mmCIF entry with sequence, helices, sheets and N, C-alpha, C, O atoms, coordinates in Angstrom:
data_MODEL
# 
_entry.id   MODEL 
# 
_entity.id                         1 
_entity.type                       polymer 
_entity.pdbx_number_of_molecules   1 
# 
_entity_poly.entity_id                      1 
_entity_poly.type                           'polypeptide(L)' 
_entity_poly.nstd_linkage                   no 
_entity_poly.nstd_monomer                   no 
_entity_poly.pdbx_seq_one_letter_code       
;(UNK)(UNK)(UNK)(UNK)(UNK)(UNK)(UNK)(UNK)(UNK)(UNK)(UNK)(UNK)(UNK)(UNK)(UNK)(UNK)
(UNK)(UNK)(UNK)(UNK)(UNK)(UNK)(UNK)(UNK)(UNK)(UNK)(UNK)(UNK)(UNK)(UNK)(UNK)(UNK)
(UNK)(UNK)(UNK)(UNK)(UNK)(UNK)(UNK)(UNK)(UNK)(UNK)(UNK)(UNK)(UNK)(UNK)(UNK)(UNK)
;
_entity_poly.pdbx_seq_one_letter_code_can   XXXXXXXXXXXXXXXXXXXXXXXXXXXXXXXXXXXXXXXXXXXXXXXX 
_entity_poly.pdbx_strand_id                 A 
# 
loop_
_entity_poly_seq.entity_id 
_entity_poly_seq.num 
_entity_poly_seq.mon_id 
_entity_poly_seq.hetero 
1 1  UNK n 
1 2  UNK n 
1 3  UNK n 
1 4  UNK n 
1 5  UNK n 
1 6  UNK n 
1 7  UNK n 
1 8  UNK n 
1 9  UNK n 
1 10 UNK n 
1 11 UNK n 
1 12 UNK n 
1 13 UNK n 
1 14 UNK n 
1 15 UNK n 
1 16 UNK n 
1 17 UNK n 
1 18 UNK n 
1 19 UNK n 
1 20 UNK n 
1 21 UNK n 
1 22 UNK n 
1 23 UNK n 
1 24 UNK n 
1 25 UNK n 
1 26 UNK n 
1 27 UNK n 
1 28 UNK n 
1 29 UNK n 
1 30 UNK n 
1 31 UNK n 
1 32 UNK n 
1 33 UNK n 
1 34 UNK n 
1 35 UNK n 
1 36 UNK n 
1 37 UNK n 
1 38 UNK n 
1 39 UNK n 
1 40 UNK n 
1 41 UNK n 
1 42 UNK n 
1 43 UNK n 
1 44 UNK n 
1 45 UNK n 
1 46 UNK n 
1 47 UNK n 
1 48 UNK n 
# 
_struct_asym.id          A 
_struct_asym.entity_id   1 
# 
loop_
_struct_conf.conf_type_id 
_struct_conf.id 
_struct_conf.pdbx_PDB_helix_id 
_struct_conf.beg_label_comp_id 
_struct_conf.beg_label_asym_id 
_struct_conf.beg_label_seq_id 
_struct_conf.pdbx_beg_PDB_ins_code 
_struct_conf.end_label_comp_id 
_struct_conf.end_label_asym_id 
_struct_conf.end_label_seq_id 
_struct_conf.pdbx_end_PDB_ins_code 
_struct_conf.beg_auth_comp_id 
_struct_conf.beg_auth_asym_id 
_struct_conf.beg_auth_seq_id 
_struct_conf.end_auth_comp_id 
_struct_conf.end_auth_asym_id 
_struct_conf.end_auth_seq_id 
_struct_conf.pdbx_PDB_helix_class 
_struct_conf.details 
_struct_conf.pdbx_PDB_helix_length 
HELX_P HELX_P1 AA1 UNK A 2  ? UNK A 7  ? UNK A 2  UNK A 7  1 ? 6 
HELX_P HELX_P2 AA2 UNK A 12 ? UNK A 20 ? UNK A 12 UNK A 20 1 ? 9 
# 
_struct_conf_type.id          HELX_P 
_struct_conf_type.criteria    ? 
_struct_conf_type.reference   ? 
# 
_struct_sheet.id               AA1 
_struct_sheet.type             ? 
_struct_sheet.number_strands   3 
_struct_sheet.details          ? 
# 
loop_
_struct_sheet_order.sheet_id 
_struct_sheet_order.range_id_1 
_struct_sheet_order.range_id_2 
_struct_sheet_order.offset 
_struct_sheet_order.sense 
AA1 1 2 ? anti-parallel 
AA1 2 3 ? anti-parallel 
# 
loop_
_struct_sheet_range.sheet_id 
_struct_sheet_range.id 
_struct_sheet_range.beg_label_comp_id 
_struct_sheet_range.beg_label_asym_id 
_struct_sheet_range.beg_label_seq_id 
_struct_sheet_range.pdbx_beg_PDB_ins_code 
_struct_sheet_range.end_label_comp_id 
_struct_sheet_range.end_label_asym_id 
_struct_sheet_range.end_label_seq_id 
_struct_sheet_range.pdbx_end_PDB_ins_code 
_struct_sheet_range.beg_auth_comp_id 
_struct_sheet_range.beg_auth_asym_id 
_struct_sheet_range.beg_auth_seq_id 
_struct_sheet_range.end_auth_comp_id 
_struct_sheet_range.end_auth_asym_id 
_struct_sheet_range.end_auth_seq_id 
AA1 1 UNK A 29 ? UNK A 31 ? UNK A 29 UNK A 31 
AA1 2 UNK A 24 ? UNK A 26 ? UNK A 24 UNK A 26 
AA1 3 UNK A 44 ? UNK A 46 ? UNK A 44 UNK A 46 
# 
loop_
_atom_site.group_PDB 
_atom_site.id 
_atom_site.type_symbol 
_atom_site.label_atom_id 
_atom_site.label_alt_id 
_atom_site.label_comp_id 
_atom_site.label_asym_id 
_atom_site.label_entity_id 
_atom_site.label_seq_id 
_atom_site.pdbx_PDB_ins_code 
_atom_site.Cartn_x 
_atom_site.Cartn_y 
_atom_site.Cartn_z 
_atom_site.occupancy 
_atom_site.B_iso_or_equiv 
_atom_site.pdbx_formal_charge 
_atom_site.auth_seq_id 
_atom_site.auth_comp_id 
_atom_site.auth_asym_id 
_atom_site.auth_atom_id 
_atom_site.pdbx_PDB_model_num 
ATOM 1   N N  . UNK A 1 1  ? 7.182  2.696   12.954 1.00 0.00 ? 1  UNK A N  1 
ATOM 2   C CA . UNK A 1 1  ? 6.554  1.402   12.757 1.00 0.00 ? 1  UNK A CA 1 
ATOM 3   C C  . UNK A 1 1  ? 7.567  0.277   12.889 1.00 0.00 ? 1  UNK A C  1 
ATOM 4   O O  . UNK A 1 1  ? 7.313  -0.723  13.561 1.00 0.00 ? 1  UNK A O  1 
ATOM 5   N N  . UNK A 1 2  ? 8.678  0.441   12.265 1.00 0.00 ? 2  UNK A N  1 
ATOM 6   C CA . UNK A 1 2  ? 9.664  -0.581  12.301 1.00 0.00 ? 2  UNK A CA 1 
ATOM 7   C C  . UNK A 1 2  ? 10.077 -0.904  13.684 1.00 0.00 ? 2  UNK A C  1 
ATOM 8   O O  . UNK A 1 2  ? 10.192 -2.079  14.035 1.00 0.00 ? 2  UNK A O  1 
ATOM 9   N N  . UNK A 1 3  ? 10.318 0.144   14.534 1.00 0.00 ? 3  UNK A N  1 
ATOM 10  C CA . UNK A 1 3  ? 10.753 0.018   15.906 1.00 0.00 ? 3  UNK A CA 1 
ATOM 11  C C  . UNK A 1 3  ? 9.706  -0.855  16.706 1.00 0.00 ? 3  UNK A C  1 
ATOM 12  O O  . UNK A 1 3  ? 10.073 -1.755  17.463 1.00 0.00 ? 3  UNK A O  1 
ATOM 13  N N  . UNK A 1 4  ? 8.461  -0.553  16.505 1.00 0.00 ? 4  UNK A N  1 
ATOM 14  C CA . UNK A 1 4  ? 7.426  -1.300  17.255 1.00 0.00 ? 4  UNK A CA 1 
ATOM 15  C C  . UNK A 1 4  ? 7.459  -2.764  16.926 1.00 0.00 ? 4  UNK A C  1 
ATOM 16  O O  . UNK A 1 4  ? 7.327  -3.607  17.813 1.00 0.00 ? 4  UNK A O  1 
ATOM 17  N N  . UNK A 1 5  ? 7.641  -3.094  15.601 1.00 0.00 ? 5  UNK A N  1 
ATOM 18  C CA . UNK A 1 5  ? 7.609  -4.464  15.201 1.00 0.00 ? 5  UNK A CA 1 
ATOM 19  C C  . UNK A 1 5  ? 8.822  -5.206  15.767 1.00 0.00 ? 5  UNK A C  1 
ATOM 20  O O  . UNK A 1 5  ? 8.711  -6.346  16.218 1.00 0.00 ? 5  UNK A O  1 
ATOM 21  N N  . UNK A 1 6  ? 10.004 -4.528  15.736 1.00 0.00 ? 6  UNK A N  1 
ATOM 22  C CA . UNK A 1 6  ? 11.207 -5.113  16.289 1.00 0.00 ? 6  UNK A CA 1 
ATOM 23  C C  . UNK A 1 6  ? 11.095 -5.328  17.804 1.00 0.00 ? 6  UNK A C  1 
ATOM 24  O O  . UNK A 1 6  ? 11.552 -6.334  18.346 1.00 0.00 ? 6  UNK A O  1 
ATOM 25  N N  . UNK A 1 7  ? 10.465 -4.340  18.471 1.00 0.00 ? 7  UNK A N  1 
ATOM 26  C CA . UNK A 1 7  ? 10.277 -4.499  19.924 1.00 0.00 ? 7  UNK A CA 1 
ATOM 27  C C  . UNK A 1 7  ? 9.328  -5.647  20.276 1.00 0.00 ? 7  UNK A C  1 
ATOM 28  O O  . UNK A 1 7  ? 9.365  -6.220  21.365 1.00 0.00 ? 7  UNK A O  1 
ATOM 29  N N  . UNK A 1 8  ? 8.478  -5.947  19.291 1.00 0.00 ? 8  UNK A N  1 
ATOM 30  C CA . UNK A 1 8  ? 7.501  -7.071  19.537 1.00 0.00 ? 8  UNK A CA 1 
ATOM 31  C C  . UNK A 1 8  ? 8.161  -8.451  19.285 1.00 0.00 ? 8  UNK A C  1 
ATOM 32  O O  . UNK A 1 8  ? 7.586  -9.504  19.560 1.00 0.00 ? 8  UNK A O  1 
ATOM 33  N N  . UNK A 1 9  ? 9.417  -8.380  18.740 1.00 0.00 ? 9  UNK A N  1 
ATOM 34  C CA . UNK A 1 9  ? 10.143 -9.653  18.565 1.00 0.00 ? 9  UNK A CA 1 
ATOM 35  C C  . UNK A 1 9  ? 10.250 -10.104 17.134 1.00 0.00 ? 9  UNK A C  1 
ATOM 36  O O  . UNK A 1 9  ? 10.789 -11.185 16.895 1.00 0.00 ? 9  UNK A O  1 
ATOM 37  N N  . UNK A 1 10 ? 9.764  -9.336  16.147 1.00 0.00 ? 10 UNK A N  1 
ATOM 38  C CA . UNK A 1 10 ? 10.005 -9.783  14.784 1.00 0.00 ? 10 UNK A CA 1 
ATOM 39  C C  . UNK A 1 10 ? 11.417 -9.427  14.356 1.00 0.00 ? 10 UNK A C  1 
ATOM 40  O O  . UNK A 1 10 ? 12.019 -8.465  14.835 1.00 0.00 ? 10 UNK A O  1 
ATOM 41  N N  . UNK A 1 11 ? 11.926 -10.242 13.431 1.00 0.00 ? 11 UNK A N  1 
ATOM 42  C CA . UNK A 1 11 ? 13.257 -9.927  12.823 1.00 0.00 ? 11 UNK A CA 1 
ATOM 43  C C  . UNK A 1 11 ? 13.111 -8.724  11.965 1.00 0.00 ? 11 UNK A C  1 
ATOM 44  O O  . UNK A 1 11 ? 12.012 -8.402  11.512 1.00 0.00 ? 11 UNK A O  1 
ATOM 45  N N  . UNK A 1 12 ? 14.204 -8.048  11.733 1.00 0.00 ? 12 UNK A N  1 
ATOM 46  C CA . UNK A 1 12 ? 14.150 -6.850  10.844 1.00 0.00 ? 12 UNK A CA 1 
ATOM 47  C C  . UNK A 1 12 ? 13.701 -7.213  9.477  1.00 0.00 ? 12 UNK A C  1 
ATOM 48  O O  . UNK A 1 12 ? 12.865 -6.511  8.909  1.00 0.00 ? 12 UNK A O  1 
ATOM 49  N N  . UNK A 1 13 ? 14.216 -8.286  8.904  1.00 0.00 ? 13 UNK A N  1 
ATOM 50  C CA . UNK A 1 13 ? 13.784 -8.668  7.534  1.00 0.00 ? 13 UNK A CA 1 
ATOM 51  C C  . UNK A 1 13 ? 12.310 -8.981  7.463  1.00 0.00 ? 13 UNK A C  1 
ATOM 52  O O  . UNK A 1 13 ? 11.646 -8.555  6.518  1.00 0.00 ? 13 UNK A O  1 
ATOM 53  N N  . UNK A 1 14 ? 11.765 -9.714  8.433  1.00 0.00 ? 14 UNK A N  1 
ATOM 54  C CA . UNK A 1 14 ? 10.391 -10.048 8.434  1.00 0.00 ? 14 UNK A CA 1 
ATOM 55  C C  . UNK A 1 14 ? 9.528  -8.833  8.592  1.00 0.00 ? 14 UNK A C  1 
ATOM 56  O O  . UNK A 1 14 ? 8.520  -8.687  7.902  1.00 0.00 ? 14 UNK A O  1 
ATOM 57  N N  . UNK A 1 15 ? 9.927  -7.917  9.533  1.00 0.00 ? 15 UNK A N  1 
ATOM 58  C CA . UNK A 1 15 ? 9.141  -6.700  9.779  1.00 0.00 ? 15 UNK A CA 1 
ATOM 59  C C  . UNK A 1 15 ? 9.151  -5.845  8.481  1.00 0.00 ? 15 UNK A C  1 
ATOM 60  O O  . UNK A 1 15 ? 8.107  -5.334  8.077  1.00 0.00 ? 15 UNK A O  1 
ATOM 61  N N  . UNK A 1 16 ? 10.265 -5.700  7.866  1.00 0.00 ? 16 UNK A N  1 
ATOM 62  C CA . UNK A 1 16 ? 10.316 -4.840  6.551  1.00 0.00 ? 16 UNK A CA 1 
ATOM 63  C C  . UNK A 1 16 ? 9.439  -5.493  5.510  1.00 0.00 ? 16 UNK A C  1 
ATOM 64  O O  . UNK A 1 16 ? 8.709  -4.791  4.809  1.00 0.00 ? 16 UNK A O  1 
ATOM 65  N N  . UNK A 1 17 ? 9.478  -6.812  5.378  1.00 0.00 ? 17 UNK A N  1 
ATOM 66  C CA . UNK A 1 17 ? 8.668  -7.477  4.381  1.00 0.00 ? 17 UNK A CA 1 
ATOM 67  C C  . UNK A 1 17 ? 7.175  -7.332  4.646  1.00 0.00 ? 17 UNK A C  1 
ATOM 68  O O  . UNK A 1 17 ? 6.381  -7.173  3.719  1.00 0.00 ? 17 UNK A O  1 
ATOM 69  N N  . UNK A 1 18 ? 6.808  -7.389  5.907  1.00 0.00 ? 18 UNK A N  1 
ATOM 70  C CA . UNK A 1 18 ? 5.451  -7.201  6.305  1.00 0.00 ? 18 UNK A CA 1 
ATOM 71  C C  . UNK A 1 18 ? 4.877  -5.821  5.973  1.00 0.00 ? 18 UNK A C  1 
ATOM 72  O O  . UNK A 1 18 ? 3.761  -5.637  5.486  1.00 0.00 ? 18 UNK A O  1 
ATOM 73  N N  . UNK A 1 19 ? 5.772  -4.865  6.292  1.00 0.00 ? 19 UNK A N  1 
ATOM 74  C CA . UNK A 1 19 ? 5.410  -3.430  6.041  1.00 0.00 ? 19 UNK A CA 1 
ATOM 75  C C  . UNK A 1 19 ? 5.293  -3.200  4.523  1.00 0.00 ? 19 UNK A C  1 
ATOM 76  O O  . UNK A 1 19 ? 4.312  -2.635  4.038  1.00 0.00 ? 19 UNK A O  1 
ATOM 77  N N  . UNK A 1 20 ? 6.336  -3.659  3.781  1.00 0.00 ? 20 UNK A N  1 
ATOM 78  C CA . UNK A 1 20 ? 6.378  -3.448  2.322  1.00 0.00 ? 20 UNK A CA 1 
ATOM 79  C C  . UNK A 1 20 ? 5.221  -4.127  1.618  1.00 0.00 ? 20 UNK A C  1 
ATOM 80  O O  . UNK A 1 20 ? 4.715  -3.653  0.601  1.00 0.00 ? 20 UNK A O  1 
ATOM 81  N N  . UNK A 1 21 ? 4.821  -5.242  2.184  1.00 0.00 ? 21 UNK A N  1 
ATOM 82  C CA . UNK A 1 21 ? 3.718  -6.014  1.573  1.00 0.00 ? 21 UNK A CA 1 
ATOM 83  C C  . UNK A 1 21 ? 2.339  -5.460  1.894  1.00 0.00 ? 21 UNK A C  1 
ATOM 84  O O  . UNK A 1 21 ? 1.345  -6.032  1.446  1.00 0.00 ? 21 UNK A O  1 
ATOM 85  N N  . UNK A 1 22 ? 2.237  -4.409  2.622  1.00 0.00 ? 22 UNK A N  1 
ATOM 86  C CA . UNK A 1 22 ? 0.969  -3.835  2.950  1.00 0.00 ? 22 UNK A CA 1 
ATOM 87  C C  . UNK A 1 22 ? 0.206  -4.489  4.021  1.00 0.00 ? 22 UNK A C  1 
ATOM 88  O O  . UNK A 1 22 ? -0.995 -4.256  4.157  1.00 0.00 ? 22 UNK A O  1 
ATOM 89  N N  . UNK A 1 23 ? 0.868  -5.328  4.816  1.00 0.00 ? 23 UNK A N  1 
ATOM 90  C CA . UNK A 1 23 ? 0.162  -6.051  5.869  1.00 0.00 ? 23 UNK A CA 1 
ATOM 91  C C  . UNK A 1 23 ? 0.127  -5.408  7.266  1.00 0.00 ? 23 UNK A C  1 
ATOM 92  O O  . UNK A 1 23 ? -0.222 -6.073  8.241  1.00 0.00 ? 23 UNK A O  1 
ATOM 93  N N  . UNK A 1 24 ? 0.483  -4.134  7.365  1.00 0.00 ? 24 UNK A N  1 
ATOM 94  C CA . UNK A 1 24 ? 0.491  -3.444  8.622  1.00 0.00 ? 24 UNK A CA 1 
ATOM 95  C C  . UNK A 1 24 ? -0.469 -2.342  8.610  1.00 0.00 ? 24 UNK A C  1 
ATOM 96  O O  . UNK A 1 24 ? -0.692 -1.697  7.586  1.00 0.00 ? 24 UNK A O  1 
ATOM 97  N N  . UNK A 1 25 ? -1.066 -2.103  9.784  1.00 0.00 ? 25 UNK A N  1 
ATOM 98  C CA . UNK A 1 25 ? -1.974 -1.006  9.996  1.00 0.00 ? 25 UNK A CA 1 
ATOM 99  C C  . UNK A 1 25 ? -1.722 -0.305  11.317 1.00 0.00 ? 25 UNK A C  1 
ATOM 100 O O  . UNK A 1 25 ? -1.456 -0.986  12.308 1.00 0.00 ? 25 UNK A O  1 
ATOM 101 N N  . UNK A 1 26 ? -1.787 0.967   11.384 1.00 0.00 ? 26 UNK A N  1 
ATOM 102 C CA . UNK A 1 26 ? -1.732 1.768   12.665 1.00 0.00 ? 26 UNK A CA 1 
ATOM 103 C C  . UNK A 1 26 ? -3.050 2.437   12.896 1.00 0.00 ? 26 UNK A C  1 
ATOM 104 O O  . UNK A 1 26 ? -3.479 3.269   12.097 1.00 0.00 ? 26 UNK A O  1 
ATOM 105 N N  . UNK A 1 27 ? -3.677 2.099   13.939 1.00 0.00 ? 27 UNK A N  1 
ATOM 106 C CA . UNK A 1 27 ? -5.017 2.602   14.256 1.00 0.00 ? 27 UNK A CA 1 
ATOM 107 C C  . UNK A 1 27 ? -5.992 2.446   13.035 1.00 0.00 ? 27 UNK A C  1 
ATOM 108 O O  . UNK A 1 27 ? -6.799 3.332   12.754 1.00 0.00 ? 27 UNK A O  1 
ATOM 109 N N  . UNK A 1 28 ? -5.884 1.305   12.339 1.00 0.00 ? 28 UNK A N  1 
ATOM 110 C CA . UNK A 1 28 ? -6.797 0.958   11.288 1.00 0.00 ? 28 UNK A CA 1 
ATOM 111 C C  . UNK A 1 28 ? -6.341 1.504   9.867  1.00 0.00 ? 28 UNK A C  1 
ATOM 112 O O  . UNK A 1 28 ? -6.946 1.150   8.855  1.00 0.00 ? 28 UNK A O  1 
ATOM 113 N N  . UNK A 1 29 ? -5.345 2.306   9.819  1.00 0.00 ? 29 UNK A N  1 
ATOM 114 C CA . UNK A 1 29 ? -4.866 2.906   8.535  1.00 0.00 ? 29 UNK A CA 1 
ATOM 115 C C  . UNK A 1 29 ? -3.669 2.114   8.004  1.00 0.00 ? 29 UNK A C  1 
ATOM 116 O O  . UNK A 1 29 ? -2.740 1.828   8.759  1.00 0.00 ? 29 UNK A O  1 
ATOM 117 N N  . UNK A 1 30 ? -3.679 1.750   6.698  1.00 0.00 ? 30 UNK A N  1 
ATOM 118 C CA . UNK A 1 30 ? -2.547 0.995   6.119  1.00 0.00 ? 30 UNK A CA 1 
ATOM 119 C C  . UNK A 1 30 ? -1.250 1.777   6.217  1.00 0.00 ? 30 UNK A C  1 
ATOM 120 O O  . UNK A 1 30 ? -1.233 2.999   6.072  1.00 0.00 ? 30 UNK A O  1 
ATOM 121 N N  . UNK A 1 31 ? -0.177 1.065   6.460  1.00 0.00 ? 31 UNK A N  1 
ATOM 122 C CA . UNK A 1 31 ? 1.174  1.732   6.589  1.00 0.00 ? 31 UNK A CA 1 
ATOM 123 C C  . UNK A 1 31 ? 2.127  0.946   5.702  1.00 0.00 ? 31 UNK A C  1 
ATOM 124 O O  . UNK A 1 31 ? 2.177  -0.280  5.798  1.00 0.00 ? 31 UNK A O  1 
ATOM 125 N N  . UNK A 1 32 ? 2.894  1.628   4.830  1.00 0.00 ? 32 UNK A N  1 
ATOM 126 C CA . UNK A 1 32 ? 3.920  0.931   3.991  1.00 0.00 ? 32 UNK A CA 1 
ATOM 127 C C  . UNK A 1 32 ? 5.233  1.602   4.192  1.00 0.00 ? 32 UNK A C  1 
ATOM 128 O O  . UNK A 1 32 ? 6.181  1.236   3.497  1.00 0.00 ? 32 UNK A O  1 
ATOM 129 N N  . UNK A 1 33 ? 5.393  2.593   5.114  1.00 0.00 ? 33 UNK A N  1 
ATOM 130 C CA . UNK A 1 33 ? 6.642  3.271   5.396  1.00 0.00 ? 33 UNK A CA 1 
ATOM 131 C C  . UNK A 1 33 ? 7.173  2.769   6.683  1.00 0.00 ? 33 UNK A C  1 
ATOM 132 O O  . UNK A 1 33 ? 6.506  2.928   7.706  1.00 0.00 ? 33 UNK A O  1 
ATOM 133 N N  . UNK A 1 34 ? 8.365  2.152   6.714  1.00 0.00 ? 34 UNK A N  1 
ATOM 134 C CA . UNK A 1 34 ? 8.875  1.653   8.015  1.00 0.00 ? 34 UNK A CA 1 
ATOM 135 C C  . UNK A 1 34 ? 9.128  2.822   9.023  1.00 0.00 ? 34 UNK A C  1 
ATOM 136 O O  . UNK A 1 34 ? 9.129  2.582   10.230 1.00 0.00 ? 34 UNK A O  1 
ATOM 137 N N  . UNK A 1 35 ? 9.332  4.023   8.569  1.00 0.00 ? 35 UNK A N  1 
ATOM 138 C CA . UNK A 1 35 ? 9.571  5.174   9.452  1.00 0.00 ? 35 UNK A CA 1 
ATOM 139 C C  . UNK A 1 35 ? 8.267  5.786   9.971  1.00 0.00 ? 35 UNK A C  1 
ATOM 140 O O  . UNK A 1 35 ? 8.335  6.723   10.768 1.00 0.00 ? 35 UNK A O  1 
ATOM 141 N N  . UNK A 1 36 ? 7.130  5.329   9.581  1.00 0.00 ? 36 UNK A N  1 
ATOM 142 C CA . UNK A 1 36 ? 5.882  5.873   9.953  1.00 0.00 ? 36 UNK A CA 1 
ATOM 143 C C  . UNK A 1 36 ? 5.770  5.814   11.509 1.00 0.00 ? 36 UNK A C  1 
ATOM 144 O O  . UNK A 1 36 ? 6.026  4.767   12.105 1.00 0.00 ? 36 UNK A O  1 
ATOM 145 N N  . UNK A 1 37 ? 5.399  6.910   12.138 1.00 0.00 ? 37 UNK A N  1 
ATOM 146 C CA . UNK A 1 37 ? 5.256  6.915   13.629 1.00 0.00 ? 37 UNK A CA 1 
ATOM 147 C C  . UNK A 1 37 ? 4.203  5.899   14.120 1.00 0.00 ? 37 UNK A C  1 
ATOM 148 O O  . UNK A 1 37 ? 3.113  5.801   13.557 1.00 0.00 ? 37 UNK A O  1 
ATOM 149 N N  . UNK A 1 38 ? 4.533  5.187   15.122 1.00 0.00 ? 38 UNK A N  1 
ATOM 150 C CA . UNK A 1 38 ? 3.532  4.241   15.697 1.00 0.00 ? 38 UNK A CA 1 
ATOM 151 C C  . UNK A 1 38 ? 3.786  4.144   17.245 1.00 0.00 ? 38 UNK A C  1 
ATOM 152 O O  . UNK A 1 38 ? 3.895  3.052   17.803 1.00 0.00 ? 38 UNK A O  1 
ATOM 153 N N  . UNK A 1 39 ? 3.872  5.307   17.891 1.00 0.00 ? 39 UNK A N  1 
ATOM 154 C CA . UNK A 1 39 ? 4.138  5.325   19.257 1.00 0.00 ? 39 UNK A CA 1 
ATOM 155 C C  . UNK A 1 39 ? 2.928  4.821   20.063 1.00 0.00 ? 39 UNK A C  1 
ATOM 156 O O  . UNK A 1 39 ? 1.787  4.865   19.605 1.00 0.00 ? 39 UNK A O  1 
ATOM 157 N N  . UNK A 1 40 ? 3.234  4.327   21.319 1.00 0.00 ? 40 UNK A N  1 
ATOM 158 C CA . UNK A 1 40 ? 2.121  3.845   22.098 1.00 0.00 ? 40 UNK A CA 1 
ATOM 159 C C  . UNK A 1 40 ? 1.281  5.037   22.450 1.00 0.00 ? 40 UNK A C  1 
ATOM 160 O O  . UNK A 1 40 ? 1.907  6.072   22.680 1.00 0.00 ? 40 UNK A O  1 
ATOM 161 N N  . UNK A 1 41 ? 0.014  5.072   22.530 1.00 0.00 ? 41 UNK A N  1 
ATOM 162 C CA . UNK A 1 41 ? -0.833 3.888   22.530 1.00 0.00 ? 41 UNK A CA 1 
ATOM 163 C C  . UNK A 1 41 ? -1.420 3.478   21.207 1.00 0.00 ? 41 UNK A C  1 
ATOM 164 O O  . UNK A 1 41 ? -2.434 2.781   21.192 1.00 0.00 ? 41 UNK A O  1 
ATOM 165 N N  . UNK A 1 42 ? -0.840 3.870   20.100 1.00 0.00 ? 42 UNK A N  1 
ATOM 166 C CA . UNK A 1 42 ? -1.343 3.566   18.751 1.00 0.00 ? 42 UNK A CA 1 
ATOM 167 C C  . UNK A 1 42 ? -1.455 1.987   18.681 1.00 0.00 ? 42 UNK A C  1 
ATOM 168 O O  . UNK A 1 42 ? -0.577 1.253   19.134 1.00 0.00 ? 42 UNK A O  1 
ATOM 169 N N  . UNK A 1 43 ? -2.583 1.538   18.088 1.00 0.00 ? 43 UNK A N  1 
ATOM 170 C CA . UNK A 1 43 ? -2.815 0.164   17.865 1.00 0.00 ? 43 UNK A CA 1 
ATOM 171 C C  . UNK A 1 43 ? -2.202 -0.340  16.520 1.00 0.00 ? 43 UNK A C  1 
ATOM 172 O O  . UNK A 1 43 ? -2.595 0.105   15.442 1.00 0.00 ? 43 UNK A O  1 
ATOM 173 N N  . UNK A 1 44 ? -1.277 -1.235  16.622 1.00 0.00 ? 44 UNK A N  1 
ATOM 174 C CA . UNK A 1 44 ? -0.558 -1.797  15.432 1.00 0.00 ? 44 UNK A CA 1 
ATOM 175 C C  . UNK A 1 44 ? -1.187 -3.165  15.223 1.00 0.00 ? 44 UNK A C  1 
ATOM 176 O O  . UNK A 1 44 ? -1.264 -3.981  16.142 1.00 0.00 ? 44 UNK A O  1 
ATOM 177 N N  . UNK A 1 45 ? -1.650 -3.405  13.956 1.00 0.00 ? 45 UNK A N  1 
ATOM 178 C CA . UNK A 1 45 ? -2.225 -4.667  13.545 1.00 0.00 ? 45 UNK A CA 1 
ATOM 179 C C  . UNK A 1 45 ? -1.502 -5.237  12.365 1.00 0.00 ? 45 UNK A C  1 
ATOM 180 O O  . UNK A 1 45 ? -1.122 -4.495  11.459 1.00 0.00 ? 45 UNK A O  1 
ATOM 181 N N  . UNK A 1 46 ? -1.299 -6.524  12.343 1.00 0.00 ? 46 UNK A N  1 
ATOM 182 C CA . UNK A 1 46 ? -0.623 -7.258  11.273 1.00 0.00 ? 46 UNK A CA 1 
ATOM 183 C C  . UNK A 1 46 ? -1.656 -8.106  10.603 1.00 0.00 ? 46 UNK A C  1 
ATOM 184 O O  . UNK A 1 46 ? -2.416 -8.802  11.277 1.00 0.00 ? 46 UNK A O  1 
ATOM 185 N N  . UNK A 1 47 ? -1.711 -8.071  9.260  1.00 0.00 ? 47 UNK A N  1 
ATOM 186 C CA . UNK A 1 47 ? -2.604 -8.922  8.454  1.00 0.00 ? 47 UNK A CA 1 
ATOM 187 C C  . UNK A 1 47 ? -1.749 -9.804  7.527  1.00 0.00 ? 47 UNK A C  1 
ATOM 188 O O  . UNK A 1 47 ? -0.742 -9.363  6.972  1.00 0.00 ? 47 UNK A O  1 
ATOM 189 N N  . UNK A 1 48 ? -2.168 -11.014 7.388  1.00 0.00 ? 48 UNK A N  1 
ATOM 190 C CA . UNK A 1 48 ? -1.380 -11.933 6.526  1.00 0.00 ? 48 UNK A CA 1 
ATOM 191 C C  . UNK A 1 48 ? -1.454 -11.524 5.071  1.00 0.00 ? 48 UNK A C  1 
ATOM 192 O O  . UNK A 1 48 ? -0.857 -12.177 4.215  1.00 0.00 ? 48 UNK A O  1 
# 
């Protein structure tokens, strides 16, 4: 998960905060672990 967010251009601090805050989903499922797999073609969505 973290790798995908970094590849999308987010800073590591911002990506980690987004994940820890519960604002990330992979294929519709909430993800709070930065090491969670999110390889392509998985859909990654960020929520405020």
